[in-house]
C-alpha positions in Angstrom: 18.3 9.3 -7.2 15.2 11.4 -6.9 11.7 9.9 -6.8 8.4 11.4 -7.7 5.0 10.3 -6.5 2.9 8.8 -9.3 -0.2 7.8 -7.5 -1.6 6.5 -4.2 -4.0 3.6 -3.4 -5.9 2.8 -0.2 -6.4 -0.8 1.0 -8.9 -1.4 3.8 -9.9 -4.6 5.6 -11.4 -5.6 8.9 -9.7 -9.0 9.3 -6.4 -9.7 11.1 -3.1 -8.1 10.2 -1.9 -11.2 8.3 -4.9 -11.1 6.0 -4.5 -7.4 5.5 -0.8 -7.8 4.6 -1.8 -10.4 2.0 -4.2 -7.9 0.4 -1.5 -5.3 0.3 0.9 -7.8 -1.3 -1.7 -8.7 -3.9 -2.3 -5.0 -4.8 1.4 -4.3 -5.1 1.8 -7.3 -7.3 -1.1 -6.1 -9.5 0.4 -2.6 -9.7 4.0 -3.7 -10.4 5.6 -0.4 -9.2 9.2 0.5 -9.7 9.3 1.8 -6.1 6.7 2.1 -3.4 6.1 2.9 0.3 3.3 1.5 2.5 1.9 3.3 5.6 -0.5 1.3 7.8 -2.8 2.5 10.5 -5.5 0.7 12.6 -8.6 2.8 13.1 -10.8 1.0 15.6 -11.3 -2.4 13.9 -10.4 -1.4 10.3 -6.8 -1.7 8.9 -6.1 1.0 6.4 -3.0 1.2 4.3 -1.9 3.8 1.8 0.4 2.6 -1.0 2.4 5.4 -2.6 3.7 4.4 -6.1 6.9 6.2 -7.2 9.1 6.2 -10.2 12.6 7.7 -10.8 12.8 11.0 -12.6 
């Protein structure tokens, strides 16, 4: 199966990782993607995650 990227979303927060993961889960639930990937980085004191939404071709 081949996937194509449909869109990307950024989630940023300055709380702890657990709170940040809750925000990511809420966004994913809101988007209801068929497939997705999450990349998370910490930049000083700000958590930043990119959610890439994909669908099958």
